[in-house]
N, C-alpha and C positions, 0 to 999 in steps of 0.2 A: 750802380744808381748813386747818384750824390744825395747824401742825408742833408736836408734843409735844417736850418737852426730852428728850434721849437719857438712859437710865438706865445709867449706868456701873457702878452699884453692884451689880448682878446678877452682874458678871463679876470683882469685886474681893473680895479676902480683907480684910475689914475689921479683923481682928484684927492684920494686918501692917502697918498703917497708923499713923502718917504715914510716908511713903517717906523714904529717905535722900538723894535727889537735892537738889543746891541749888537755891535760887528761882531761876528763869529757865532752867533746864536744858532741852534739847531732848529728852531721854529721855522726859519726861512726855508730851510732844506725840506721839512715836511709839508710847507705850503706848496713848493714847487712840485714835489712828487704827487700831492692831492689833486693838483691842477693837470698833470700828465695823466694820471689814471682817469680822471672824468673825460678828458679828452680821448683817451684810447677806448672809453666805453661808449663815446658819442652819445651822452645823455644830454638833452636840450637844458639850457639854462634854467628856463622856466619850471622845469620839472625837478629841480634841485633846491633843498632847503638846508641851509647850515646854521645850527644854533650853538651858542657858546654861553658860558658862565663869566667868571671874573678870573683874571690873570693874565700873564703874558700871551700864553696860547690862545686865550679867549678873545685877543684882539684881531684873530685872523679873518672872522666873517666881515670885518670892516674893509677887508682889502681885496675881496673877490666879488666878482660880478655875477652873484647868484640872487636866490631869495635868502635873506639872512636875518638873523635875530640875536643881538647882544643882551643876554639876561641877566639876573641877579646870581649872586655866588652860590655855586652848588645845585642852582636850579635848572641847569640847561637841559637836562633829560626831561624834566616836568613840562617845560614848554615844547620840547620836541615829540613827547608822546601825544600832547593835545594836538599838534598839527598833524601827526600821522594819523591820528583818529579821525580828524574831520577829513582829510584828503588822503587815504592810503595809498593811492597811485604815486605819490610824490616820493623820491628819494630823500629820505631825512638824515642829515649827517649831523653828528654832535661833537665838538672840539671841548676838551676839558684838560686842564693841568691835572696833576696827580693829588693835589690838595683840592682843588675844586671838584674832582670826580669822586674821590674817596674818603674825604674827611667831612666837610660840611654837606657834600653831595652822596656820601657813601650810602645812605638809605635809598635814595633814588636809584643808584646804581643796582643795588641787589634786587630791587623790585622790578625794575625794567628788563633784567636778566630773567628772573622768575618769571615774567610774563612773556618772554620771548617774543617781543613786539620788534617788527622789522626796522629797526634802527640801526646804524652804525656809530658806533663810539670810538674815536680816537683819543687815546690817552696820551698827551705830551708829558712824559714821565721824566723829570730832570731832579728829582729827590729835594725838591725845596719849593718855598713859596718865594718865587725870584723877583715879583712885582712889588711885594709888601714888606721887603726887609730880610729875607733870607732866612725865615724860621723853619724849623724842620717839618717835614710833611710825613704822611703815612708810609711812604716808600722809601724813606732814608734809610740806608745800611746802618747796621748795628756799629758802633764806635766811630762814625763820622761825625763832623761837626757843622753847626748851624749856630745863628745868632741865639737862640734858644736851647741849644745844647753844646754850651761852649767847652764841656768836659767830655764829650763824646755821648753819642745817643745811645740809650740802654733798651728802647723798645724795639722788639722784633717787627721788621717792616711787612706789610702787606705784599704779596706776589699779585699783581693785577691779574695775571692769566689763571692763576689757581683760585682766586675769588670769583672770577667771572664765570668760571666751569662749575664751581660748586654751587653758585647761586642760580644757575640755569642757563646762561648764555650758550647758544648752539654754534657759535663760531668764534674761536679765540686764538690769537696769534700775537707774536711779537717780533719787532725789528728795531732798528736805531736809525739816528740821522747819519750814521757812517754807511749802513747798508742800503744806499738809495735805490738802487736798481731793484733788489728784493721789496723794498717798501713799495715802490709804484705796483708790484704785482699783488701783494698782500691787500693794498687799499682797493684795488679792482675787486678781488675776490670777496673782501668784506662788504662792498657795496652792492654786488650781485647775489649775495647770500640772503636767502628768505628766513629771516629770523634775527634775534639780537646778536650782532657782531661787535666784538670787542678787540681793537688792535692797541697793544701796548707798545709804544715807541720810546724808547730810551733816548733822551736827547740831552744835550749839553746846556748848563747854566754855569759858566766859567767865572762869571762876576759873583752872584750870591753863593753857589755850591762849590765851584771849583777852588777859588782861591783861599777857601778855607780848609780844603783837602788835599793840597799839595798838587793842584790840577789849574795852574792860573791862566792857561792858553787854551783856545779852542782846540789848538792841534793835541794838546795833551789829554783833553777830554775825549775827543774822538778816537785817539790811539786806545783809550781806556774801553770804548765801545768795541773796537776791533779786537782788542785781545780777551775781553771777558765774555764777548758773545760766542756762543757755539751752537751750530745746527742742531735741530731736534734729533736727527738721525744719529749724529755723532754723540750726542749725550747719552744716548741709549746704550751706548757700549762703555760707559764710565761708570765707575764706582760712585757712591754719594760723596765720599770725601774728595774725589777729583773735581766734583762740580760746587764745591765749596767757594763763595766768592764770584761765582760765574752765572750767566743767564742764558736760558735756551732762546733760539731764534727761529722763526718760520711758524708754519701752521701748527698749532699745539693740539687743539680739538675741533671736530667739527661733527655735527649731527644735522641731517638733512629731513628727517621724518617727523620731528617734533611740530605741534601745532603751533600756528603762529598767531597771535593775539587779534590782530585786525580782522583777519580771515575767520577767526571763530566768533569775534563779536557781530560781524557781518551775517554769519549763519543764524545767530540768535535774532537779528533784527528781521530776517526774512521769514523766520518761524512766526514771529510776532504778527506779521502782516497777514499770514493765512488764518489766523484766529479770528 
């Protein structure tokens, strides 16, 4: 059977193109992966809401033909929660950068996880504030450089997946913009999971982060993702010192029997009706 070329155009708002991302940016790879996953799941466009905050990644909703909302910095999850509570039947997806999600939006991140509300959060993790000048972010590796850490970062970074799991998220995974096929499958799984899903995607910003850290081209940064990423199962057989400087990829944590916030809230409403 001849495989036909995938038609991305049916999911894009042509009047908003061309996009603002730099040539070689990994955000475009994630966008295409998200579209392929939604197409595979055969979810109707009107049943999807994509919310974002501020930053390079957060421009994504403007390019896709779904119900979308571009909100304020760090507040994407608060808008997403409001939408999900009002219409629980909708598939709500939140797009955030690492700074947007974990710095100014960090408090909303942990409480969305604690509530276990049925929202999918995709974190575009490029270790920097790419849009606003290359400042360091909460995920920037120790010793690496940014406009605000010219002598090397001394702060331990957040591990997005560890933080999500500790805060109560019931589905946690990681991929990269290099591992595109794996990324498709993980986005599918995140969207179908009933609960708060966090997908950490290591992606490349060769302009703001890479050129300050000896990775000036997209190829160098994607090679970094390939070499530093290690499947979860493979990581289980390695000693802690062998994992230094590397990150796990794949499904990291899943819990299927935890109460989901909207469902629990609906139970309370039904109970009130009987009184």
